[in-house]
All heavy atoms as TSV, in Angstrom:
chain	resi	resn	atom	element	x	y	z
A	1	MET	N	N	0.855	-1.160	-0.012
A	1	MET	CA	C	0.016	0.017	-0.006
A	1	MET	C	C	0.911	1.231	0.011
A	1	MET	O	O	1.809	1.371	0.855
A	1	MET	CB	C	-0.894	-0.003	1.233
A	1	MET	CG	C	-1.863	1.106	1.247
A	1	MET	SD	S	-3.009	1.132	2.619
A	1	MET	CE	C	-3.747	-0.426	2.555
A	2	GLY	N	N	0.664	2.112	-0.950
A	2	GLY	CA	C	1.527	3.260	-1.102
A	2	GLY	C	C	0.913	4.539	-0.518
A	2	GLY	O	O	-0.260	4.573	-0.080
A	3	SER	N	N	1.684	5.606	-0.569
A	3	SER	CA	C	1.249	6.865	-0.053
A	3	SER	C	C	0.006	7.441	-0.803
A	3	SER	O	O	-0.848	8.072	-0.167
A	3	SER	CB	C	2.394	7.891	-0.063
A	3	SER	OG	O	2.849	8.099	-1.364
A	4	ILE	N	N	-0.027	7.259	-2.117
A	4	ILE	CA	C	-1.179	7.797	-2.857
A	4	ILE	C	C	-2.451	7.058	-2.458
A	4	ILE	O	O	-3.500	7.701	-2.316
A	4	ILE	CB	C	-0.912	7.661	-4.375
A	4	ILE	CG1	C	0.244	8.581	-4.786
A	4	ILE	CG2	C	-2.175	8.000	-5.162
A	4	ILE	CD1	C	0.720	8.429	-6.216
A	5	THR	N	N	-2.343	5.793	-2.268
A	5	THR	CA	C	-3.518	4.980	-1.865
A	5	THR	C	C	-4.036	5.453	-0.500
A	5	THR	O	O	-5.198	5.643	-0.303
A	5	THR	CB	C	-3.162	3.476	-1.794
A	5	THR	OG1	O	-2.731	3.088	-3.078
A	5	THR	CG2	C	-4.386	2.669	-1.404
A	6	VAL	N	N	-3.102	5.640	0.445
A	6	VAL	CA	C	-3.466	6.078	1.802
A	6	VAL	C	C	-4.048	7.472	1.739
A	6	VAL	O	O	-5.090	7.755	2.346
A	6	VAL	CB	C	-2.259	6.049	2.734
A	6	VAL	CG1	C	-2.582	6.660	4.077
A	6	VAL	CG2	C	-1.772	4.625	2.939
A	7	TYR	N	N	-3.411	8.360	0.996
A	7	TYR	CA	C	-3.938	9.765	0.877
A	7	TYR	C	C	-5.326	9.784	0.269
A	7	TYR	O	O	-6.227	10.456	0.766
A	7	TYR	CB	C	-2.985	10.592	0.051
A	7	TYR	CG	C	-3.254	12.082	0.110
A	7	TYR	CD1	C	-2.779	12.830	1.191
A	7	TYR	CD2	C	-3.973	12.713	-0.899
A	7	TYR	CE1	C	-3.035	14.201	1.252
A	7	TYR	CE2	C	-4.203	14.094	-0.820
A	7	TYR	CZ	C	-3.735	14.816	0.204
A	7	TYR	OH	O	-3.982	16.147	0.287
A	8	SER	N	N	-5.551	8.993	-0.759
A	8	SER	CA	C	-6.860	8.900	-1.405
A	8	SER	C	C	-7.907	8.334	-0.471
A	8	SER	O	O	-9.065	8.826	-0.430
A	8	SER	CB	C	-6.810	8.031	-2.680
A	8	SER	OG	O	-5.950	8.620	-3.615
A	9	HIS	N	N	-7.546	7.379	0.348
A	9	HIS	CA	C	-8.463	6.807	1.302
A	9	HIS	C	C	-8.828	7.852	2.372
A	9	HIS	O	O	-10.026	7.998	2.767
A	9	HIS	CB	C	-7.811	5.609	2.000
A	9	HIS	CG	C	-8.654	5.036	3.136
A	9	HIS	ND1	N	-9.782	4.331	2.861
A	9	HIS	CD2	C	-8.482	5.072	4.432
A	9	HIS	CE1	C	-10.298	3.951	4.008
A	9	HIS	NE2	N	-9.552	4.394	4.995
A	10	LEU	N	N	-7.851	8.641	2.823
A	10	LEU	CA	C	-8.139	9.692	3.826
A	10	LEU	C	C	-9.061	10.777	3.224
A	10	LEU	O	O	-9.913	11.302	3.921
A	10	LEU	CB	C	-6.863	10.308	4.338
A	10	LEU	CG	C	-5.970	9.337	5.143
A	10	LEU	CD1	C	-4.632	10.008	5.498
A	10	LEU	CD2	C	-6.675	8.850	6.403
A	11	GLN	N	N	-8.910	11.074	1.935
A	11	GLN	CA	C	-9.779	12.009	1.293
A	11	GLN	C	C	-11.205	11.463	1.214
A	11	GLN	O	O	-12.200	12.138	1.528
A	11	GLN	CB	C	-9.320	12.313	-0.146
A	11	GLN	CG	C	-8.124	13.170	-0.258
A	11	GLN	CD	C	-7.686	13.290	-1.682
A	11	GLN	OE1	O	-7.484	12.314	-2.395
A	11	GLN	NE2	N	-7.510	14.532	-2.124
A	12	ALA	N	N	-11.331	10.197	0.856
A	12	ALA	CA	C	-12.664	9.572	0.710
A	12	ALA	C	C	-13.341	9.480	2.030
A	12	ALA	O	O	-14.610	9.572	2.107
A	12	ALA	CB	C	-12.495	8.184	0.076
A	13	CYS	N	N	-12.615	9.302	3.090
A	13	CYS	CA	C	-13.211	9.219	4.459
A	13	CYS	C	C	-13.573	10.570	5.023
A	13	CYS	O	O	-14.235	10.661	6.050
A	13	CYS	CB	C	-12.252	8.523	5.392
A	13	CYS	SG	S	-12.008	6.789	5.040
A	14	GLY	N	N	-13.090	11.630	4.374
A	14	GLY	CA	C	-13.405	12.996	4.830
A	14	GLY	C	C	-12.417	13.496	5.879
A	14	GLY	O	O	-12.642	14.549	6.482
A	15	ILE	N	N	-11.337	12.809	6.078
A	15	ILE	CA	C	-10.309	13.233	7.028
A	15	ILE	C	C	-9.466	14.373	6.467
A	15	ILE	O	O	-9.082	15.254	7.154
A	15	ILE	CB	C	-9.431	12.044	7.473
A	15	ILE	CG1	C	-10.290	11.020	8.201
A	15	ILE	CG2	C	-8.254	12.464	8.311
A	15	ILE	CD1	C	-9.658	9.715	8.510
A	16	ILE	N	N	-9.254	14.298	5.143
A	16	ILE	CA	C	-8.477	15.355	4.457
A	16	ILE	C	C	-9.431	16.098	3.522
A	16	ILE	O	O	-10.068	15.490	2.691
A	16	ILE	CB	C	-7.300	14.757	3.690
A	16	ILE	CG1	C	-6.288	14.159	4.630
A	16	ILE	CG2	C	-6.675	15.821	2.791
A	16	ILE	CD1	C	-5.104	13.494	3.950
A	17	ASN	N	N	-9.540	17.399	3.697
A	17	ASN	CA	C	-10.323	18.256	2.801
A	17	ASN	C	C	-9.382	18.827	1.785
A	17	ASN	O	O	-8.583	19.708	2.043
A	17	ASN	CB	C	-10.991	19.382	3.623
A	17	ASN	CG	C	-11.805	20.329	2.727
A	17	ASN	OD1	O	-11.955	20.114	1.556
A	17	ASN	ND2	N	-12.312	21.371	3.311
A	18	ASP	N	N	-9.462	18.297	0.558
A	18	ASP	CA	C	-8.524	18.707	-0.473
A	18	ASP	C	C	-9.179	19.675	-1.479
A	18	ASP	O	O	-8.616	19.902	-2.563
A	18	ASP	CB	C	-7.996	17.440	-1.216
A	18	ASP	CG	C	-6.649	17.663	-1.819
A	18	ASP	OD1	O	-5.927	18.523	-1.378
A	18	ASP	OD2	O	-6.327	16.921	-2.758
A	19	HIS	N	N	-10.330	20.210	-1.128
A	19	HIS	CA	C	-10.976	21.173	-2.009
A	19	HIS	C	C	-10.208	22.483	-1.980
A	19	HIS	O	O	-9.601	22.855	-0.979
A	19	HIS	CB	C	-12.407	21.452	-1.531
A	19	HIS	CG	C	-13.345	20.307	-1.739
A	19	HIS	ND1	N	-14.105	20.187	-2.875
A	19	HIS	CD2	C	-13.590	19.176	-1.010
A	19	HIS	CE1	C	-14.814	19.082	-2.791
A	19	HIS	NE2	N	-14.536	18.454	-1.687
A	20	LEU	N	N	-10.235	23.232	-3.087
A	20	LEU	CA	C	-9.630	24.560	-3.140
A	20	LEU	C	C	-10.458	25.492	-2.262
A	20	LEU	O	O	-11.686	25.292	-2.111
A	20	LEU	CB	C	-9.637	25.073	-4.596
A	20	LEU	CG	C	-8.780	24.275	-5.567
A	20	LEU	CD1	C	-8.989	24.850	-6.974
A	20	LEU	CD2	C	-7.335	24.282	-5.203
A	21	GLU	N	N	-9.816	26.507	-1.724
A	21	GLU	CA	C	-10.563	27.460	-0.877
A	21	GLU	C	C	-11.655	28.193	-1.624
A	21	GLU	O	O	-12.624	28.629	-1.070
A	21	GLU	CB	C	-9.616	28.449	-0.214
A	21	GLU	CG	C	-8.760	27.813	0.846
A	21	GLU	CD	C	-7.896	28.815	1.588
A	21	GLU	OE1	O	-8.345	29.970	1.770
A	21	GLU	OE2	O	-6.755	28.438	1.941
A	22	SER	N	N	-11.491	28.271	-2.947
A	22	SER	CA	C	-12.480	28.965	-3.781
A	22	SER	C	C	-13.683	28.049	-4.087
A	22	SER	O	O	-14.682	28.531	-4.637
A	22	SER	CB	C	-11.853	29.473	-5.072
A	22	SER	OG	O	-11.279	28.386	-5.789
A	23	CYS	N	N	-13.570	26.760	-3.836
A	23	CYS	CA	C	-14.621	25.811	-4.090
A	23	CYS	C	C	-15.811	26.027	-3.110
A	23	CYS	O	O	-15.582	26.231	-1.928
A	23	CYS	CB	C	-14.121	24.384	-3.977
A	23	CYS	SG	S	-15.354	23.120	-4.228
A	24	PHE	N	N	-17.030	25.903	-3.612
A	24	PHE	CA	C	-18.181	26.125	-2.760
A	24	PHE	C	C	-18.281	25.086	-1.641
A	24	PHE	O	O	-18.865	25.356	-0.577
A	24	PHE	CB	C	-19.471	26.131	-3.580
A	24	PHE	CG	C	-19.874	24.777	-4.094
A	24	PHE	CD1	C	-20.812	24.010	-3.417
A	24	PHE	CD2	C	-19.350	24.255	-5.294
A	24	PHE	CE1	C	-21.186	22.736	-3.897
A	24	PHE	CE2	C	-19.722	23.023	-5.743
A	24	PHE	CZ	C	-20.624	22.246	-5.051
A	25	ARG	N	N	-17.681	23.901	-1.793
A	25	ARG	CA	C	-17.736	22.854	-0.783
A	25	ARG	C	C	-16.719	23.056	0.324
A	25	ARG	O	O	-16.876	22.508	1.397
A	25	ARG	CB	C	-17.500	21.505	-1.454
A	25	ARG	CG	C	-18.609	21.034	-2.320
A	25	ARG	CD	C	-19.801	20.531	-1.538
A	25	ARG	NE	N	-19.486	19.304	-0.839
A	25	ARG	CZ	C	-20.146	18.867	0.204
A	25	ARG	NH1	N	-21.153	19.505	0.672
A	25	ARG	NH2	N	-19.803	17.743	0.796
A	26	TYR	N	N	-15.699	23.847	0.083
A	26	TYR	CA	C	-14.593	23.986	1.059
A	26	TYR	C	C	-15.109	24.490	2.378
A	26	TYR	O	O	-14.935	23.844	3.418
A	26	TYR	CB	C	-13.537	24.931	0.506
A	26	TYR	CG	C	-12.371	25.145	1.460
A	26	TYR	CD1	C	-11.341	24.245	1.505
A	26	TYR	CD2	C	-12.368	26.274	2.305
A	26	TYR	CE1	C	-10.265	24.428	2.405
A	26	TYR	CE2	C	-11.304	26.457	3.172
A	26	TYR	CZ	C	-10.239	25.528	3.222
A	26	TYR	OH	O	-9.236	25.714	4.087
A	27	GLN	N	N	-15.746	25.642	2.425
A	27	GLN	CA	C	-16.228	26.216	3.706
A	27	GLN	C	C	-17.313	25.347	4.327
A	27	GLN	O	O	-17.388	25.209	5.532
A	27	GLN	CB	C	-16.742	27.645	3.528
A	27	GLN	CG	C	-15.648	28.664	3.266
A	27	GLN	CD	C	-14.668	28.720	4.451
A	27	GLN	OE1	O	-15.028	28.571	5.591
A	27	GLN	NE2	N	-13.407	28.905	4.109
A	28	GLU	N	N	-18.160	24.753	3.484
A	28	GLU	CA	C	-19.179	23.890	3.982
A	28	GLU	C	C	-18.594	22.696	4.751
A	28	GLU	O	O	-19.070	22.329	5.791
A	28	GLU	CB	C	-20.006	23.399	2.795
A	28	GLU	CG	C	-21.278	22.715	3.137
A	28	GLU	CD	C	-22.090	22.385	1.872
A	28	GLU	OE1	O	-22.204	23.232	0.965
A	28	GLU	OE2	O	-22.579	21.247	1.820
A	29	LEU	N	N	-17.536	22.096	4.181
A	29	LEU	CA	C	-16.928	20.960	4.842
A	29	LEU	C	C	-16.136	21.343	6.074
A	29	LEU	O	O	-16.117	20.623	7.030
A	29	LEU	CB	C	-16.013	20.221	3.825
A	29	LEU	CG	C	-16.786	19.577	2.660
A	29	LEU	CD1	C	-15.781	19.057	1.654
A	29	LEU	CD2	C	-17.668	18.452	3.175
A	30	ILE	N	N	-15.469	22.497	6.017
A	30	ILE	CA	C	-14.714	22.973	7.190
A	30	ILE	C	C	-15.661	23.191	8.354
A	30	ILE	O	O	-15.327	22.866	9.516
A	30	ILE	CB	C	-13.941	24.257	6.861
A	30	ILE	CG1	C	-12.789	23.987	5.886
A	30	ILE	CG2	C	-13.397	24.931	8.091
A	30	ILE	CD1	C	-11.712	23.088	6.425
A	31	GLY	N	N	-16.835	23.696	8.070
A	31	GLY	CA	C	-17.792	23.936	9.156
A	31	GLY	C	C	-18.404	22.663	9.741
A	31	GLY	O	O	-18.833	22.657	10.877
A	32	GLN	N	N	-18.355	21.571	9.001
A	32	GLN	CA	C	-18.978	20.312	9.477
A	32	GLN	C	C	-17.988	19.398	10.173
A	32	GLN	O	O	-18.467	18.557	10.974
A	32	GLN	CB	C	-19.542	19.581	8.262
A	32	GLN	CG	C	-20.718	20.222	7.624
A	32	GLN	CD	C	-21.244	19.446	6.437
A	32	GLN	OE1	O	-20.683	18.418	6.064
A	32	GLN	NE2	N	-22.256	19.979	5.792
A	33	THR	N	N	-16.742	19.515	9.926
A	33	THR	CA	C	-15.798	18.529	10.449
A	33	THR	C	C	-14.533	19.224	10.957
A	33	THR	O	O	-14.324	20.394	10.768
A	33	THR	CB	C	-15.344	17.519	9.368
A	33	THR	OG1	O	-14.556	18.218	8.411
A	33	THR	CG2	C	-16.521	16.855	8.678
A	34	ASP	N	N	-13.668	18.415	11.563
A	34	ASP	CA	C	-12.352	18.851	11.978
A	34	ASP	C	C	-11.326	18.367	10.966
A	34	ASP	O	O	-10.226	17.981	11.290
A	34	ASP	CB	C	-11.993	18.317	13.363
A	34	ASP	CG	C	-12.860	18.875	14.456
A	34	ASP	OD1	O	-13.334	20.029	14.267
A	34	ASP	OD2	O	-13.069	18.217	15.449
A	35	ALA	N	N	-11.698	18.380	9.687
A	35	ALA	CA	C	-10.860	17.822	8.621
A	35	ALA	C	C	-9.551	18.621	8.526
A	35	ALA	O	O	-9.497	19.821	8.792
A	35	ALA	CB	C	-11.610	17.921	7.276
A	36	VAL	N	N	-8.542	17.903	8.157
A	36	VAL	CA	C	-7.257	18.530	7.908
A	36	VAL	C	C	-7.321	19.199	6.541
A	36	VAL	O	O	-7.896	18.678	5.618
A	36	VAL	CB	C	-6.146	17.417	7.876
A	36	VAL	CG1	C	-4.787	18.022	7.505
A	36	VAL	CG2	C	-6.062	16.715	9.227
A	37	HIS	N	N	-6.744	20.390	6.425
A	37	HIS	CA	C	-6.737	21.044	5.135
A	37	HIS	C	C	-5.339	21.569	4.847
A	37	HIS	O	O	-4.529	21.788	5.771
A	37	HIS	CB	C	-7.764	22.183	5.061
A	37	HIS	CG	C	-7.574	23.246	6.088
A	37	HIS	ND1	N	-8.069	23.103	7.381
A	37	HIS	CD2	C	-6.957	24.446	6.047
A	37	HIS	CE1	C	-7.767	24.186	8.083
A	37	HIS	NE2	N	-7.099	24.998	7.299
A	38	LYS	N	N	-5.008	21.714	3.610
A	38	LYS	CA	C	-3.682	22.120	3.211
A	38	LYS	C	C	-3.473	23.590	3.580
A	38	LYS	O	O	-4.352	24.423	3.477
A	38	LYS	CB	C	-3.521	22.016	1.703
A	38	LYS	CG	C	-3.421	20.557	1.230
A	38	LYS	CD	C	-3.207	20.528	-0.253
A	38	LYS	CE	C	-3.091	19.130	-0.780
A	38	LYS	NZ	N	-2.843	19.084	-2.191
A	39	HIS	N	N	-2.267	23.891	4.002
A	39	HIS	CA	C	-1.882	25.269	4.327
A	39	HIS	C	C	-1.155	25.855	3.149
A	39	HIS	O	O	-0.418	25.159	2.398
A	39	HIS	CB	C	-0.964	25.337	5.552
A	39	HIS	CG	C	-1.659	24.994	6.825
A	39	HIS	ND1	N	-2.479	25.869	7.485
A	39	HIS	CD2	C	-1.694	23.869	7.557
A	39	HIS	CE1	C	-2.970	25.291	8.560
A	39	HIS	NE2	N	-2.513	24.056	8.638
A	40	LYS	N	N	-1.317	27.137	2.928
A	40	LYS	CA	C	-0.596	27.823	1.900
A	40	LYS	C	C	0.880	27.891	2.300
A	40	LYS	O	O	1.231	27.854	3.494
A	40	LYS	CB	C	-1.144	29.244	1.712
A	40	LYS	CG	C	-2.554	29.289	1.186
A	40	LYS	CD	C	-3.024	30.694	1.094
A	40	LYS	CE	C	-4.480	30.740	0.785
A	40	LYS	NZ	N	-5.029	32.085	0.873
A	41	ASP	N	N	1.768	28.055	1.350
A	41	ASP	CA	C	3.207	28.209	1.647
A	41	ASP	C	C	3.360	29.393	2.591
A	41	ASP	O	O	2.761	30.461	2.458
A	41	ASP	CB	C	4.007	28.443	0.376
A	41	ASP	CG	C	4.029	27.222	-0.514
A	41	ASP	OD1	O	3.803	26.102	0.024
A	41	ASP	OD2	O	4.278	27.334	-1.725
A	42	GLY	N	N	4.200	29.202	3.588
A	42	GLY	CA	C	4.489	30.260	4.526
A	42	GLY	C	C	3.634	30.281	5.763
A	42	GLY	O	O	3.836	31.054	6.672
A	43	GLU	N	N	2.624	29.413	5.844
A	43	GLU	CA	C	1.780	29.371	7.022
A	43	GLU	C	C	2.355	28.403	8.058
A	43	GLU	O	O	2.949	27.448	7.774
A	43	GLU	CB	C	0.360	28.973	6.664
A	43	GLU	CG	C	-0.403	30.051	6.021
A	43	GLU	CD	C	-1.855	29.688	5.825
A	43	GLU	OE1	O	-2.274	28.527	6.158
A	43	GLU	OE2	O	-2.652	30.525	5.404
């Protein structure tokens, strides 16, 4: 099992929110869960 498989599984389970901040689902999902989201460079 590789890193891409694990990452994809975490996305499918809702643990990782990989939506762009401009996506309409991004804020909706952030408000519903404690999902991990990507930080911009420098954060």
